[in-house]
KEMAR-437029 format. One line per 8 residues: number of its first residue (from 0); their letters; for each residue x, y, z of N, C-alpha, C, O. Coordinates in steps of 0.1 Angstrom, whole numbers, plus 5000, padded with zeros to 4 digits. Example, Ala and Ser with C-alpha at 12.3 -4.5 7.8 and 13.67 -1.06 7.14 Angstrom:
BEGIN
0 = as = 5132,4943,5078,5123,4955,5078,5132,4967,5078,5142,4967,5085  5128,4978,5071,5137,4989,5071,5129,5000,5079,5134,5011,5080
//
This chain:
BEGIN
0 = mellvtia = 1601,9653,1866,1611,9642,1864,1609,9635,1851,1618,9632,1844  1596,9632,1848,1593,9625,1835,1597,9634,1823,1602,9629,1813  1596,9647,1825,1600,9656,1814,1615,9656,1812,1619,9656,1800  1622,9655,1822,1637,9654,1821,1641,9641,1814,1650,9641,1806  1635,9630,1817,1638,9617,1811,1634,9618,1796,1642,9613,1788  1623,9624,1793,1619,9625,1779,1629,9634,1771,1633,9630,1760  1633,9645,1777,1643,9653,1771,1656,9646,1769,1663,9647,1758  1660,9638,1779,1673,9631,1778,1672,9620,1766,1682,9619,1759
8 = ilgvlati = 1661,9613,1766,1659,9603,1755,1659,9610,1741,1666,9605,1732  1652,9621,1740,1652,9628,1727,1667,9633,1724,1670,9633,1712  1674,9637,1733,1688,9641,1731,1697,9630,1726,1704,9632,1717  1695,9618,1732,1702,9606,1727,1698,9603,1713,1707,9600,1705  1685,9602,1710,1681,9599,1697,1686,9609,1687,1689,9605,1675  1686,9622,1690,1691,9632,1681,1705,9630,1678,1710,9632,1667  1713,9627,1688,1727,9624,1686,1730,9612,1677,1738,9613,1668  1722,9602,1679,1723,9590,1670,1719,9594,1656,1726,9590,1646
16 = gigamgga = 1708,9601,1654,1704,9605,1641,1714,9614,1634,1716,9612,1622  1720,9623,1641,1730,9632,1634,1742,9624,1630,1747,9626,1619  1746,9614,1638,1757,9606,1634,1754,9598,1621,1763,9596,1613  1742,9592,1621,1738,9585,1609,1737,9594,1597,1741,9589,1586  1733,9606,1598,1732,9615,1587,1745,9619,1582,1747,9620,1569  1755,9620,1590,1769,9623,1586,1774,9612,1577,1781,9615,1567  1772,9599,1580,1776,9588,1572,1769,9588,1558,1775,9585,1548  1756,9591,1558,1749,9592,1546,1754,9603,1537,1755,9602,1525
24 = rqgavdqk = 1757,9614,1543,1762,9626,1535,1776,9622,1529,1778,9625,1517  1785,9616,1536,1798,9612,1531,1796,9602,1519,1803,9603,1509  1786,9593,1521,1783,9584,1510,1778,9591,1497,1782,9587,1486  1770,9601,1499,1766,9609,1487,1777,9616,1481,1778,9617,1469  1786,9622,1489,1798,9629,1484,1807,9619,1476,1811,9623,1465  1809,9607,1481,1817,9597,1474,1810,9593,1461,1818,9592,1451  1797,9592,1460,1790,9588,1448,1792,9599,1438,1794,9597,1426  1791,9612,1442,1792,9623,1433,1806,9623,1427,1808,9626,1415
32 = dkrnaqei = 1816,9621,1436,1830,9622,1432,1833,9610,1422,1841,9612,1412  1827,9598,1425,1829,9587,1416,1823,9590,1402,1829,9587,1392  1811,9596,1402,1805,9599,1389,1813,9609,1381,1814,9608,1369  1818,9619,1388,1827,9629,1381,1839,9623,1376,1844,9626,1365  1845,9614,1384,1857,9607,1379,1854,9598,1367,1862,9598,1357  1843,9592,1367,1839,9584,1355,1837,9593,1343,1841,9589,1332  1831,9604,1345,1829,9614,1333,1843,9619,1328,1845,9619,1316  1852,9622,1337,1865,9626,1333,1872,9616,1325,1878,9618,1315
40 = asvaaias = 1872,9603,1331,1879,9592,1324,1873,9589,1310,1880,9586,1301  1860,9591,1309,1853,9588,1296,1857,9599,1286,1861,9596,1274  1857,9612,1290,1861,9622,1281,1876,9621,1277,1879,9623,1265  1884,9617,1287,1898,9615,1284,1900,9604,1274,1909,9605,1265  1893,9593,1275,1895,9581,1266,1890,9585,1252,1897,9582,1242  1879,9592,1251,1874,9596,1238,1884,9606,1231,1887,9605,1219  1888,9616,1239,1898,9626,1233,1911,9620,1229,1916,9623,1219  1915,9610,1237,1928,9603,1234,1926,9595,1221,1935,9595,1212
48 = aagasfvv = 1915,9588,1220,1912,9580,1208,1911,9588,1196,1915,9584,1185  1906,9601,1197,1905,9610,1186,1918,9616,1182,1919,9622,1171  1928,9615,1191,1941,9620,1187,1944,9634,1194,1954,9640,1190  1936,9638,1203,1939,9651,1210,1950,9649,1220,1952,9638,1226  1958,9659,1221,1970,9659,1230,1966,9668,1242,1965,9680,1241  1965,9662,1254,1961,9669,1266,1968,9664,1278,1968,9671,1289  1975,9653,1277,1982,9647,1289,1994,9654,1293,2003,9657,1284  1996,9657,1305,2008,9662,1311,2014,9651,1319,2009,9647,1330
56 = pgdekati = 2025,9645,1314,2031,9633,1320,2034,9635,1335,2040,9644,1339  2028,9626,1343,2031,9626,1357,2022,9636,1365,2024,9638,1377  2013,9643,1359,2005,9654,1365,1991,9652,1362,1986,9657,1352  1984,9645,1371,1969,9642,1369,1961,9655,1369,1953,9657,1360  1964,9664,1378,1956,9676,1379,1958,9685,1367,1948,9690,1361  1970,9687,1362,1972,9695,1349,1965,9688,1337,1960,9695,1329  1965,9675,1337,1959,9668,1326,1944,9670,1327,1937,9672,1316  1938,9669,1339,1923,9672,1340,1920,9686,1337,1910,9689,1330
64 = vnlkngcs = 1928,9696,1341,1926,9710,1338,1927,9712,1322,1919,9720,1317  1936,9705,1316,1936,9706,1301,1923,9701,1295,1918,9707,1285  1918,9690,1300,1905,9686,1295,1893,9695,1299,1884,9697,1291  1894,9701,1310,1884,9711,1314,1884,9723,1305,1873,9728,1301  1896,9727,1301,1897,9739,1292,1894,9735,1278,1890,9744,1270  1895,9723,1274,1892,9718,1261,1904,9715,1253,1914,9722,1254  1904,9705,1245,1915,9701,1236,1909,9696,1223,1898,9692,1222  1917,9696,1213,1913,9693,1200,1924,9686,1192,1936,9691,1193
72 = pstgafkg = 1921,9676,1185,1931,9669,1176,1935,9679,1165,1927,9686,1160  1948,9678,1161,1953,9686,1150,1952,9679,1137,1954,9686,1126  1950,9666,1137,1949,9659,1125,1938,9648,1126,1933,9646,1137  1935,9642,1115,1925,9631,1115,1911,9635,1113,1908,9647,1111  1902,9626,1114,1887,9628,1112,1881,9637,1122,1871,9644,1119  1887,9638,1134,1881,9647,1144,1889,9660,1146,1887,9667,1156  1897,9664,1136,1904,9676,1136,1895,9688,1138,1884,9689,1131  1898,9696,1148,1890,9708,1151,1878,9705,1161,1873,9715,1166
80 = rvfklpnl = 1875,9693,1163,1865,9689,1173,1870,9691,1187,1881,9686,1190  1863,9699,1195,1868,9702,1209,1862,9692,1219,1850,9690,1219  1871,9686,1226,1867,9677,1237,1869,9684,1250,1880,9689,1253  1858,9686,1258,1859,9694,1270,1850,9689,1281,1840,9683,1279  1855,9691,1293,1847,9687,1305,1837,9698,1309,1842,9709,1311  1824,9695,1309,1815,9706,1313,1813,9708,1328,1813,9698,1335  1813,9720,1332,1808,9724,1345,1815,9717,1357,1808,9713,1366  1828,9716,1356,1835,9710,1368,1843,9721,1374,1852,9726,1367
88 = gepeinga = 1841,9724,1386,1849,9734,1394,1860,9727,1401,1862,9715,1401  1868,9735,1408,1879,9730,1416,1875,9720,1426,1882,9709,1427  1865,9722,1434,1861,9712,1444,1857,9698,1437,1861,9688,1443  1850,9699,1426,1846,9687,1419,1858,9679,1414,1859,9667,1414  1868,9687,1408,1880,9680,1403,1888,9674,1414,1892,9663,1412  1890,9681,1425,1897,9676,1436,1891,9663,1442,1898,9653,1445  1878,9663,1443,1871,9651,1447,1872,9639,1438,1874,9628,1442  1871,9642,1425,1872,9631,1415,1886,9626,1414,1887,9614,1411
96 = mrflalnd = 1896,9634,1417,1910,9629,1416,1912,9617,1425,1922,9609,1423  1905,9615,1436,1906,9603,1445,1904,9591,1437,1909,9580,1441  1896,9591,1426,1892,9579,1419,1898,9579,1405,1893,9571,1396  1909,9586,1403,1916,9586,1390,1930,9583,1391,1936,9587,1402  1936,9577,1381,1950,9575,1381,1955,9577,1367,1949,9574,1357  1967,9583,1366,1974,9585,1353,1984,9574,1350,1994,9574,1356  1980,9565,1341,1988,9554,1338,1992,9553,1323,1983,9553,1315  2004,9553,1320,2009,9553,1306,2001,9563,1298,1996,9560,1287
104 = selqyrld = 2001,9576,1302,1995,9587,1295,1980,9585,1293,1974,9590,1283  1974,9578,1302,1959,9576,1301,1953,9577,1315,1958,9571,1325  1943,9586,1316,1935,9587,1328,1926,9576,1330,1918,9573,1321  1927,9569,1341,1919,9557,1344,1911,9559,1356,1916,9564,1366  1899,9554,1356,1890,9554,1368,1894,9542,1377,1896,9531,1373  1895,9546,1390,1897,9535,1400,1886,9535,1410,1882,9545,1416  1879,9524,1411,1867,9523,1419,1871,9524,1434,1862,9529,1442  1883,9520,1438,1886,9520,1453,1889,9533,1458,1888,9535,1471
112 = gs = 1893,9543,1451,1896,9556,1455,1909,9557,1464,1910,9567,1472  1918,9548,1462,1930,9549,1469,1942,9552,1460,1953,9553,1465
//
């Protein structure tokens, strides 16, 4: 009887622990997506300030893909300099898009993710 009670208690504790781990995992995913979004917004701001043309009006995803593939200004001091997002795959881009908005031809980081 005592063994059954012990097993039941361990089962309840395991269930609680698994639920808590799920919340921690989602928090880690959100932090990774936020950091990727910040990186994308930073590269976009620098490329835009340098005069690179990469924005697809009204299409955040295509704009990010242009940055991923690399873009370069055709005139000015940064002519020929390639601005590119390193090592971001499709899942990372999709996660980061929750924290980005395309406003007035500018990719902006949004902390709230809505």
